[in-house]
C-alpha positions as CSV (number, residue, x, y, z in Angstrom):
1,X,13.4,23.7,4.2
2,X,14.9,24.7,0.9
3,X,16.2,21.8,-1.2
4,X,14.2,19.2,0.7
5,X,10.8,19.5,-1.1
6,X,9.6,16.7,-3.3
7,X,10.0,19.1,-6.3
8,X,13.6,19.8,-5.3
9,X,14.4,16.1,-5.0
10,X,12.8,15.2,-8.3
11,X,15.0,14.2,-11.1
12,X,15.5,17.3,-13.4
13,X,14.2,15.3,-16.4
14,X,10.7,15.2,-14.8
15,X,10.3,18.5,-13.0
16,X,8.3,19.9,-15.8
17,X,5.7,17.1,-15.3
18,X,5.2,17.8,-11.6
19,X,1.5,18.5,-11.0
20,X,0.5,17.0,-14.3
21,X,-1.3,13.8,-15.0
22,X,1.2,11.2,-16.2
23,X,1.5,7.5,-16.9
24,X,4.2,5.0,-16.3
25,X,4.7,1.2,-16.0
26,X,5.3,-0.5,-12.7
27,X,7.6,-3.5,-12.2
28,X,4.8,-5.8,-13.4
29,X,4.3,-3.8,-16.6
30,X,0.9,-2.5,-15.4
31,X,0.1,1.1,-16.5
32,X,-0.2,3.5,-13.6
33,X,-1.8,6.9,-13.9
34,X,-2.0,9.9,-11.6
35,X,-0.7,13.4,-10.8
36,X,3.0,13.4,-10.6
37,X,4.4,14.5,-7.2
38,X,7.9,13.0,-7.2
39,X,10.2,11.1,-9.6
40,X,13.7,10.1,-8.7
41,X,15.8,7.4,-7.0
42,X,14.7,7.1,-3.4
43,X,18.0,6.7,-1.6
44,X,16.4,7.0,1.8
45,X,14.2,3.9,1.5
46,X,15.1,1.4,-1.3
47,X,17.6,2.9,-3.7
48,X,15.2,2.3,-6.7
49,X,13.6,4.8,-9.1
50,X,10.3,5.8,-7.6
51,X,7.4,7.9,-8.7
52,X,4.7,9.3,-6.5
53,X,1.4,9.6,-8.3
54,X,-1.6,11.1,-6.5
55,X,0.0,10.5,-3.1
56,X,0.8,6.8,-4.0
57,X,4.5,5.8,-4.2
58,X,5.4,3.3,-6.9
59,X,8.7,1.5,-7.3
60,X,10.7,0.3,-9.1
61,X,9.7,2.2,-12.2
62,X,11.7,2.5,-15.5
63,X,12.1,6.3,-16.0
64,X,11.8,5.7,-19.8
65,X,8.1,4.8,-19.3
66,X,7.1,8.1,-17.6
67,X,5.2,10.4,-19.9
68,X,2.1,12.7,-20.1
69,X,-1.1,10.8,-19.8
70,X,-3.1,10.4,-23.0
71,X,-6.7,9.1,-23.0
């Protein structure tokens, strides 16, 4: 269904990072790393900003902490 994919629902600021290895900080300040599949407010579940990294949903996440992973 057009418009319903994870890519389509991802915040425009992060669409260029889909499929790339990124890092972010979770609510406890722990660095999380994985392949970005989704990044946006999840209004269907908890109304918080969520990222999905390598099939693992993580929330709440501060969008300012999302960036390409650097070794």
